[in-house]
C-alpha positions in Angstrom: -15.7 -11.2 -4.3 -13.1 -13.9 -4.8 -11.3 -15.6 -1.9 -7.6 -15.0 -1.0 -5.1 -17.3 -2.6 -4.5 -20.9 -1.7 -0.9 -20.0 -0.6 -2.3 -17.4 1.8 -4.9 -19.8 3.1 -2.2 -22.5 3.8 -0.1 -20.0 5.6 -2.9 -19.0 7.9 -4.0 -22.5 8.7 -6.9 -22.5 6.3 -8.2 -19.2 7.7 -7.0 -16.4 5.4 -7.5 -12.8 6.5 -10.2 -11.1 4.5 -9.8 -7.3 4.6 -13.4 -6.9 3.5 -14.4 -8.2 6.9 -13.7 -4.6 8.2 -16.4 -2.2 6.9 -15.7 0.5 4.3 -12.9 -1.2 2.4 -12.6 1.0 -0.7 -9.7 -0.6 -2.5 -8.0 -4.0 -2.3 -5.0 -4.2 -4.6 -3.6 -7.7 -4.7 -0.6 -8.4 -6.9 -1.6 -12.1 -7.3 -1.3 -12.9 -11.0 -5.0 -13.6 -11.1 -5.7 -9.9 -10.7 -3.0 -8.5 -13.1 -3.1 -7.7 -16.7 0.3 -8.3 -18.2 1.7 -6.4 -21.2 5.3 -7.2 -22.4 6.1 -8.7 -19.0 4.9 -5.7 -16.9 1.6 -5.2 -15.1 -0.6 -2.6 -16.9 -3.6 -3.1 -14.6 -4.1 -4.5 -11.0 -7.8 -5.1 -10.5 -9.5 -3.9 -7.3 -10.8 -6.9 -5.5 -13.6 -5.0 -3.8 -15.5 -4.9 -7.1 -15.8 -1.1 -6.8 -13.6 -0.6 -9.8 -10.7 1.3 -8.1 -8.1 -0.4 -10.2 -4.4 0.6 -10.4 -3.4 1.2 -14.0 -0.5 2.1 -16.2 -1.0 3.1 -19.8 2.5 4.1 -20.7 4.5 1.2 -22.2 7.7 0.6 -20.3 6.4 2.0 -17.0 4.5 -1.0 -15.8 5.7 -2.6 -12.5 7.2 -6.1 -12.8 5.2 -9.0 -11.2 6.8 -11.7 -9.1 4.5 -14.6 -8.4 6.4 -16.0 -5.4 8.6 -13.3 -4.0 11.2 -14.7 -1.5 11.6 -11.2 0.0 7.9 -11.1 1.0 7.4 -14.6 2.4 7.0 -16.1 -1.1 3.8 -14.1 -1.7 3.1 -12.2 -4.9 4.5 -8.8 -5.3 5.2 -6.0 -7.8 8.6 -4.5 -8.2 8.7 -0.7 -8.9 12.0 0.3 -10.4 14.9 0.7 -10.6 13.5 2.8 -13.4 10.3 4.7 -13.8 7.6 2.2 -12.9 4.4 3.1 -11.0 0.6 2.9 -11.2 -2.1 5.6 -11.4 -4.9 5.1 -8.9 -8.3 6.7 -9.3 -9.5 6.1 -5.7 -8.3 9.4 -4.3 -10.4 11.6 -6.6 -13.1 11.7 -3.9 -14.0 14.5 -1.5 -13.2 12.4 1.6 -10.9 13.5 4.5 -10.7 10.3 6.6 -8.8 7.3 5.3 -6.9 4.3 6.6 -4.2 2.7 4.4 -2.2 -0.5 4.7 0.7 -1.6 2.6 2.9 -4.7 2.7 6.3 -3.5 1.4 9.9 -4.6 1.1 11.9 -1.4 1.8 15.3 -1.0 0.2 15.5 2.8 0.4 18.9 3.7 1.8 19.2 7.3 0.6 17.0 10.0 -0.8 13.2 10.2 -0.7 10.8 7.8 -2.4 7.0 7.4 -2.5 4.8 4.4 -1.8 1.6 6.3 -2.4 1.0 10.0 -3.1 -1.9 12.1 -4.3 -0.4 15.5 -3.8 -1.6 16.0 -0.2 -1.4 12.4 1.2 2.1 11.1 1.0 3.7 7.9 2.2 7.4 8.6 1.8 10.2 6.4 2.9 13.7 8.0 3.1 17.0 6.7 4.5 16.0 4.7 7.6 12.6 6.3 8.2 9.0 6.3 7.0 6.9 9.5 6.9 3.2 10.2 6.4 2.5 13.7 5.2 -1.1 15.1 5.0 -1.7 18.8 4.4 0.2 20.7 7.1 0.6 17.6 9.3 3.3 14.9 9.3 4.3 11.8 11.3 7.6 9.9 11.0 9.0 6.7 12.5 12.0 4.5 11.8 11.8 1.9 9.0 14.9 -0.1 8.1 15.7 -2.3 5.1 13.5 -5.3 4.8 9.9 -6.4 4.8 7.3 -4.2 6.7 3.6 -3.6 7.2 2.9 0.1 7.0 -0.4 1.7 8.2 -1.5 5.3 8.0 -4.7 6.7 9.4 -5.9 10.1 8.4 -8.2 12.2 10.6 -8.3 13.8 14.0 -6.9 10.5 15.4 -4.0 10.3 12.9 -1.6 7.4 13.1 1.5 6.1 11.4 2.5 2.5 12.2 5.4 0.5 10.9 5.1 -3.1 12.2 4.9 -2.7 16.0 5.9 0.9 16.2 3.2 3.6 16.3 3.2 7.4 16.3 0.0 9.5 16.6 -1.1 13.0 15.8 -3.7 15.0 13.9 -3.6 14.3 10.1 -6.5 15.8 8.3 -6.5 15.1 4.6 -7.2 17.9 2.2 -8.8 16.2 -0.9 -7.8 17.7 -4.2 -9.9 15.5 -6.4 -7.1 14.0 -8.5 -5.7 10.6 -9.1 -2.9 9.2 -6.9 0.2 7.3 -7.8 1.2 3.9 -6.3 4.9 3.6 -6.4 5.7 7.2 -7.3 5.2 10.8 -6.3 2.0 12.5 -7.4 1.8 13.0 -11.2 4.7 10.6 -11.4 7.1 13.6 -11.2 9.8 11.6 -9.5 10.6 9.9 -6.2 9.8 6.5 -7.6 9.6 3.8 -4.9 12.1 1.5 -6.6 11.4 -1.6 -4.5 8.5 -4.0 -3.8 4.8 -3.7 -2.8 2.5 -6.6 -1.9 -1.1 -6.1 -0.8 -2.6 -2.6 -0.5 -5.8 -2.1 1.5 -7.5 1.3 1.7 -10.5 2.1 3.9 -12.7 5.2 3.5 -12.8 6.1 7.2 -10.7 6.2 10.3 -10.5 2.6 11.5 -10.5 2.1 15.3 -7.3 1.0 17.1 -8.8 -2.4 17.4 -9.5 -2.6 13.7 -6.0 -1.4 12.9 -4.6 -4.2 15.0 -6.8 -6.8 13.3 -5.7 -5.7 9.8 -2.0 -5.5 10.9 -2.2 -8.9 12.4 -3.8 -10.4 9.3 -1.2 -8.9 6.9 1.6 -9.8 9.3 0.6 -13.4 9.3 0.4 -13.5 5.5 3.9 -12.0 5.1 5.4 -13.5 8.2 6.2 -10.0 9.6 6.0 -9.4 13.4 3.6 -6.5 14.1 3.4 -6.8 17.9 
């Protein structure tokens, strides 16, 4: 597994956060140009840095997210811009019969109206709307405020469900109901609409419920990289 970027290492004083230091990391999607396949200026593939092959892909020409190598809206870290048109990735990770997951996203939120989707597989839905962030799973849902600007978003699915945006946490039962299909990153499931239309940096997905302490560790690591307060 390759090391985090030199820029990230410099930001963290030579000690970059490694999400694989937390067990059961099942996808590490990093928009650094080293992990992107570029077609006509857009990213058709974002390689999974875990080595498990859970890449994010887009095979439809014109729907590839746009890469930014040094995004000033995300602390000059790499990002991908989704929109303003129909731009998203398919992600094969969720086609697994697993109920407990923990997700982390670094995002720049510019959603002022309507409903958008950061990540959606039909039952697990990370959906920002005007001024708030919701995590929906089966019959359960959690919501917390999320304004315009950069944020670290965490969602934990299971009996100890959690939605955290920066330093704000809400809890409840969120049991995923796996449907064995691909997910979309940056759009509603099956790319039927609700395109995110803003920016996403790193995405980490763990195949279990992380403990509260582990959630803090990952949030702090991402917060340092993107210079986003999370405590």
